[in-house]
C-alpha positions, 0 to 999 in steps of 0.5 A: 500500500503506497500511502499518499498525503491525500489518503491521510485524514486531514487532521493527521496530515500536519503530524505525518512528517514527524511520523515519517521520521519515526518510521525512518528510525525504525529502519535500522538497529542503530536507530532503534538503539539510539532512540532506546537510550534517549527514551529510557534516560528521559522517561524511566522512573518519571511519574507521568500520571500526576493525578494518581498514585505511582509505585515501582516494584521489582520482581525476581525472574527465574534467572536471578535478574529483576523485572521492574513494574510500574503500579498505578492506583487512584489517590483513594483506593476503591473496592472491587475494581478491575486489575489491568495489566497494560503493556507499552508498545514500541515494536518490541524493541523500544520504550518504557512503561511510563510512556503509557502514564497519561492513558493509564491515568484516564483509565483509572479515573474512569474505572477506579482500576489498579493498573500494572505496567511491566518494563519487559525486556526489549528485543534489542536486549533479549528476543522472544520469549523474554518479553512474554515471560516478563509480562506473564510474571507481571500478570502473576504478580497482579493476581497475587497482589491485586487484592491489596489495591482493591482488585476483585479476583474475577476481573483481571484484564490486559491491554496494550498498543502495537507491540503491547497489543501483540503481547496482549493477544499472546498473553491471552492465549498463553494464559488460557493454555497454562490454566493458571490465570483467567483473563476477563477482558483483553484490549490488543489495540492495533496489535503487532501480531503477524511476523510474515509481514506480507498482507495487502495492507503491509506490502510496500506500506510507507505510512507514517509511524510504522511501515513495512520496512520497520515492521520487518526489522521489528520482527527480525529482532523480536524472533531472533533465531526463529525469524522466517522459520515455519514453526513460529509459535502463536505465543510469539506471533498471534496471527498464527493462532489456530484455536481461538476458543475460550479467549476473553472478550476483546476490543480493538481498533486499527487505522485503514492505511496502516501495516497492521490493518489486514492482520487485525481484521483477520484476527477479529473475524477469527475471534468472532467466528469462535464466538468470542464477544468482540468490539471493533472499529476501523478508523479511515485515513489513520496511520499507526498510533494516531491516537497517541501522536495526535490525541486532540485530532478528531479521530484521536479523540474518538479512538481514545474515547472508545478505549475508555468507554470499553474499559468502563463497559468491561468493568461492568460486564465482563468477569472470569473466575480464577481457577 
């Protein structure tokens, strides 16, 4: 898909050149490493959600290292609220959980939830399954410790954007298959789930923020020795899921000019065909991450309202008893 300026939503055209620069950074491992150093130094440890409580905890991994998690709660704790694992994006290779602070704050203000966001290992440091293992470790922490923050055990939810959406989709399948933690609701937003990178929307896609070239490098770094192999597990690339049964109710959206459009549509249709309650929107003229880079645009406002409305709806309607 060759994306021209006239295909982009009018409200997003002014931000498109910045998005094109971000795509360019994602074209090289050197560019990603540089960006990672800068963003990690600038953001990590900052309280980016000023109106709620912010804590950091450290969980011991099996290999003896520590996983840092950010824990966000209302200033005044509430009872019987959802516990949400919210996973940041960044192509599996960049960024830190604090980048999600503003959205997490809005989610908490709307639902009263407690939110955990893991500083999972990025692919530049460790390929699959490191990030998934870290997210599952954080999910186990949430299950064990959420009650201290008012979480009800039958409302563990997960969500995230882009690579965070991919990890959300993977974690839902992984949790279902392990049978240790029941997920009540998932929100894998414009998820990075198809390592094959060859759908119609991906082919020759040059859209701002994340194009086919940056997507190819992202998957190469994330999969490591598995890259371009036939035996990619669905926990690594959820587009390879063959069994969609018993997955949690799902909400997502995607722009119609971005790389992930087709794989998201296929994923949603497969969920629906398996009887999974699914809420889905496509935003015309929107590229990857438009709601984050242009939250005050017309589509950005609509998309972010959709996120908050759906978390509120899920808090009122979706429950899953723990095994």
